[in-house]
N, C-alpha and C positions, 0 to 999 in steps of 0.2 A: 503494500500500500504506500509505502513512504516515496519508494521510487517515482511511484505514478504522480503521486502529489508535487513532488519536485519538479518532475517536468511540466506540468500542468502549471506552476506558479512561472517557472522560463517561461512559456507559450503564452501565459497573460502577459510578462513584463514586454515582449519583443515587440520593437515600437512599428508604426506605419502597417499593423494588421488590423483590417475591416473590425471595429464592434460586433458585426452579424456575425462574422468567423468565430470569436473571443467567446461572442455570448452561446454559439453553438457547441463548441466545445464545452464547456462548464453544462449545460443543459445535457448531452451526451455523458459528461463524467459523473453528471448527480445519480445516473442512474445506473452504471456499471459501479459508482464506491458502494451503494448503499448492499452489491450481493459480493462486492470485494472484501467490505469488512466480517460479512457475516462470516465466510468461509476463512477470512483470517483469526476471528474469535474464537472458531471451531475447531480449526486445524490446528492455530499456532501458541499453544497452551503453556509452553515452555516461559522461562522468566527473559531469556533474549528476544524474543520475539513480543513480547508484551511491552518490554522499552522501545521497541520499533513502531506497534501501533500506537503507543502511546505517543511517540514523536510525530506520527502523522494524526493523530488527531488535533494537534495542537491548531493544525492549521485553520487560517481563518480564508483561505483563498475561493471556497467557493460561494460563500457571502458577501466577503468585502475587497476580496482582491488584494489579498496583504498576506504577505510570509514574515513569519515573525516579527510581525509591528511594523515592517516595510512596505509602504503603499507601491506596489505591482505597478500601478496604470501612474503615478507619479514617476517612477524610474522608467518605466517607457515613453513620458514626456521629456526626460532628460536626457536621454541617452538619443544618437542621430545614426546609429545603426545595432544589430543584434552583438555583435561583436562587445559592443560598448556595455552593452546590456550585461551580456555573460562577466565582462570584466567584473563590472559594479556589483552584480551579484556572488561573485567569488570572492571577493575582497570583505564585503560584508560578512560574508559565510566564516572565510578566515578570519577575522575578527573577533567572531564570536567565539570559535576554538580558540584562540589565540589566548585569550581574555578568560577564558575558564581554565587552561592548563597553566595559566600564571599564579590562578589563582588557587590552584587545587594542588597541592604536595604531597596527596595520598597517593602512594604507588601503586593501590587498589583501582583508583583512577586513571591511570594508563591503558586501562581496557576499556577501547568504544561500548562495550555491552552493559558497563556501568556508568555509563554516562546518562547526565541527566536527559529528557527528551527535548529540549531547546537546542543540546550541543549535536545532538545526533540526528535534527534535521539539519542544521548548519554543516555539520559533516557532509551528509547526503547531498545539500548544494554545491558545497567545494568543490567533492569530488566528482557531479555529474557536470558542474560549469565548466571545470577546468580539462575536463573530458571531451566534451564539447568542442572549447577553445582550442584543444592541441589537434583532434582531430578535421577542425577546420584550416587550422593554419597549416597543416598537411594537403586539402585539399584545395587552398589559394596556392599553391605552388605550381598546381595542375590547372592555374584559372580559373578553378570553381566559386561561386558566390554562396552567402548567406540567404540569399533570396529564398530559397525552398529549406529553411530549419523551421518554420512553423510547421509546415507539411510533416518535415521527418519529426519532430518532437510528436504529434498529434498520432503518428503511425508506431514508435515506441509505443504510448501511453496507451495503445490498442492492442498492442503486440503482448504489452505484461498482463490486461484488464482479461484479454483472452486464455492468457495463460494460467490467470487464476480462477476464471470459469471452468476450463478442465478439471479443477479439482470438486466442482461443485457435487457431481454423485458423491463424493464422502463424507459429504453434509448431511 
């Protein structure tokens, strides 16, 4: 669930995406998320998965277009292209992780499974944005652009939800 919410947050923050496309993504996700949550709660009963589920639950993406109190619509307006949005979200996520690591001196907290939900969510955002930025830089060398990033994110989200739905018979 956490990767779905993270990818959805990135998609919402992208600039120059027509509002009706973002609204359509949110509407479609509301339908899939309820099933994904049911599957997650039924099959994911161990402590590590519970912490990941809590990290996904703290998001206000669906209603308020926010990620950890960061206004995604505002981020979209302040950035001129997808690369800037990805860098901005990556920097903010890294800041949350760094602040936590500097404050928390307990060696047990070096294990990400023990981190608070907000830090787990920030770690997810950091890793996903950095991966997209890296793969986009590789693509840029081949003269490909960021124009299709929204569509790529939508496909990734759909693929993850579809993978969750394959577990539906077990619920």
